[in-house]
C-alpha positions as CSV (number, residue, x, y, z in Angstrom):
1,X,0.0,0.0,0.0
2,X,1.0,3.6,0.0
3,X,3.7,4.6,2.5
4,X,2.5,6.7,5.3
5,X,4.2,9.8,6.8
6,X,2.6,9.2,10.2
7,X,5.1,6.7,11.5
8,X,5.4,5.2,15.0
9,X,1.8,5.8,16.0
10,X,0.0,3.1,17.9
11,X,-2.3,1.0,15.7
12,X,-5.9,2.4,15.8
13,X,-9.3,0.9,15.3
14,X,-12.3,3.0,14.3
15,X,-15.5,1.2,15.3
16,X,-18.6,2.7,13.5
17,X,-21.9,2.0,15.1
18,X,-24.6,2.5,12.5
19,X,-22.3,1.1,9.8
20,X,-25.0,0.3,7.3
21,X,-26.6,3.8,7.6
22,X,-26.5,6.9,5.4
23,X,-24.0,8.9,7.5
24,X,-21.5,6.1,7.2
25,X,-21.8,5.6,3.4
26,X,-22.3,9.3,2.4
27,X,-19.8,11.0,4.8
28,X,-17.7,8.9,7.1
29,X,-16.2,6.3,4.8
30,X,-15.6,8.7,1.9
31,X,-13.8,11.0,4.3
32,X,-11.7,8.2,5.7
33,X,-10.9,7.0,2.2
34,X,-9.8,10.5,1.2
35,X,-7.5,10.7,4.2
36,X,-6.1,7.3,3.3
37,X,-5.6,8.3,-0.3
38,X,-3.8,11.5,0.7
39,X,-1.7,9.4,3.2
40,X,-3.1,11.3,6.2
41,X,-4.6,8.3,8.0
42,X,-2.2,6.7,10.5
43,X,-0.6,3.4,9.4
44,X,-2.4,0.3,10.8
45,X,-5.8,2.0,11.0
46,X,-8.6,-0.5,10.9
47,X,-12.2,0.4,10.4
48,X,-14.9,-2.0,11.9
49,X,-18.5,-1.5,11.0
50,X,-21.2,-2.6,13.5
51,X,-24.9,-2.7,12.7
52,X,-27.8,-5.1,12.4
53,X,-27.5,-5.8,8.6
54,X,-25.9,-9.2,8.3
55,X,-23.0,-8.3,6.0
56,X,-19.8,-10.3,5.5
57,X,-16.6,-8.2,5.4
58,X,-16.5,-8.5,1.6
59,X,-20.2,-7.5,1.2
60,X,-19.7,-4.4,3.3
61,X,-16.5,-3.5,1.4
62,X,-18.5,-3.9,-1.9
63,X,-21.4,-1.8,-0.7
64,X,-19.0,1.0,0.4
65,X,-17.0,0.8,-2.8
66,X,-20.1,1.8,-4.7
67,X,-21.2,4.6,-2.4
68,X,-17.7,6.0,-2.0
69,X,-17.2,6.0,-5.8
70,X,-20.4,7.9,-6.0
71,X,-19.6,10.5,-3.3
72,X,-15.9,11.2,-4.1
73,X,-16.4,11.1,-7.9
74,X,-13.2,11.7,-9.9
75,X,-11.1,11.1,-6.8
76,X,-12.1,7.5,-6.6
77,X,-9.2,5.3,-7.5
78,X,-9.7,1.5,-7.8
79,X,-6.2,0.6,-6.7
80,X,-6.3,3.0,-3.7
81,X,-9.7,1.7,-2.8
82,X,-8.5,-1.9,-2.9
83,X,-5.7,-1.0,-0.5
84,X,-8.1,0.9,1.8
85,X,-10.8,-1.8,1.7
86,X,-8.3,-4.3,3.1
87,X,-8.6,-2.4,6.4
88,X,-12.5,-2.5,6.4
89,X,-14.1,-5.2,8.6
90,X,-17.7,-5.8,9.6
91,X,-19.2,-7.3,12.8
92,X,-23.0,-7.7,12.7
93,X,-24.8,-6.7,15.9
94,X,-27.6,-4.8,17.5
95,X,-26.9,-1.9,19.8
96,X,-30.1,-2.8,21.7
97,X,-28.8,-6.3,22.4
98,X,-26.3,-6.8,25.3
99,X,-25.5,-10.2,23.8
100,X,-24.0,-8.7,20.7
101,X,-21.2,-6.7,22.5
102,X,-19.1,-9.6,23.9
103,X,-18.7,-11.0,20.3
104,X,-17.7,-7.4,19.2
105,X,-15.1,-7.3,22.0
106,X,-13.7,-10.7,21.0
107,X,-13.5,-9.7,17.3
108,X,-11.7,-6.5,18.2
109,X,-9.3,-8.3,20.5
110,X,-8.5,-10.9,17.8
111,X,-8.1,-8.1,15.1
112,X,-5.8,-6.0,17.3
113,X,-3.8,-8.9,18.8
114,X,-1.4,-8.5,21.8
115,X,-0.2,-5.1,20.7
116,X,-3.6,-3.6,21.4
117,X,-4.8,-0.4,19.7
118,X,-6.2,3.0,20.3
119,X,-9.9,2.9,19.6
120,X,-12.4,5.4,18.4
121,X,-16.1,4.5,18.8
122,X,-18.1,6.6,16.3
123,X,-21.9,6.7,17.0
124,X,-23.2,7.2,13.4
125,X,-26.7,6.2,14.6
126,X,-30.0,7.8,15.3
127,X,-29.8,9.8,18.5
128,X,-32.1,7.4,20.4
129,X,-29.3,4.8,20.2
130,X,-26.6,7.0,21.8
131,X,-27.4,6.1,25.5
132,X,-27.9,2.3,24.9
133,X,-24.6,2.2,22.9
134,X,-22.7,4.1,25.6
135,X,-24.2,1.8,28.3
136,X,-23.2,-1.4,26.4
137,X,-19.7,-0.1,25.7
138,X,-19.3,0.3,29.5
139,X,-21.0,-3.0,30.5
140,X,-18.9,-5.0,28.0
141,X,-15.6,-3.6,29.1
142,X,-15.0,-1.9,25.7
143,X,-14.5,1.5,27.3
144,X,-11.6,0.3,29.4
145,X,-8.3,1.8,28.4
146,X,-6.2,-1.3,29.4
147,X,-5.4,-2.1,25.8
148,X,-5.0,1.5,24.6
149,X,-6.8,4.9,24.5
150,X,-10.5,4.8,24.0
151,X,-12.5,7.7,22.5
152,X,-16.1,8.2,21.7
153,X,-17.5,10.5,19.0
154,X,-21.1,11.6,19.1
155,X,-22.9,13.4,16.2
156,X,-25.4,16.1,16.7
157,X,-28.1,16.5,17.8
158,X,-26.7,16.1,21.4
159,X,-30.1,15.8,23.0
160,X,-33.3,17.5,21.9
161,X,-33.4,20.0,24.7
162,X,-31.4,21.0,27.8
163,X,-32.8,18.2,30.0
164,X,-32.1,15.4,27.4
165,X,-28.6,16.9,26.7
166,X,-27.8,16.7,30.4
167,X,-29.2,13.2,30.6
168,X,-27.0,12.1,27.7
169,X,-24.0,13.9,29.2
170,X,-24.6,12.0,32.5
171,X,-24.9,8.7,30.7
172,X,-21.6,9.5,28.9
173,X,-19.8,10.4,32.1
174,X,-20.8,7.1,33.8
175,X,-18.7,5.3,31.2
176,X,-16.2,7.8,29.7
177,X,-14.1,10.6,31.1
178,X,-14.7,14.0,29.5
179,X,-11.2,13.8,27.9
180,X,-12.4,10.7,25.9
181,X,-15.5,12.4,24.5
182,X,-15.8,14.2,21.2
183,X,-19.1,15.9,20.3
184,X,-19.6,16.9,16.7
């Protein structure tokens, strides 16, 4: 693959909740692909999709190849995409199901190996899934920083009013320290 100027960084894994949704295919993956293409994504960055649609790794890569080609237009390069797609993985699961988080934890541990990795959990879901996702990340041990830094990214809207924003903030702080939280 293309050499990368960001050397010596810890491997990182970006876990996208809501991986089969519109935000992921229209914005997130095209942006990550563009960073990769411009050699601005750290080496050893893996992207793991998590949502209810039962994709295989290959089927998810194929779906994203089509949508990314559509959204980046003339900047879509088949060879660069093939390199990028080799870092795309998929783990089917339901945010509402506590039983689906231990398999995700095992998949991530297998993928990252003993070296561990920094992780970014990106909530590309409908806002009603934010609190259950945060709670499950905490309950399953996925927020623990034993194997590397853990960060969570939350899209707007951050609550629908002051009371719901405060409730979401409280739920976040039960699991993550403020330094781990990014609100978009």
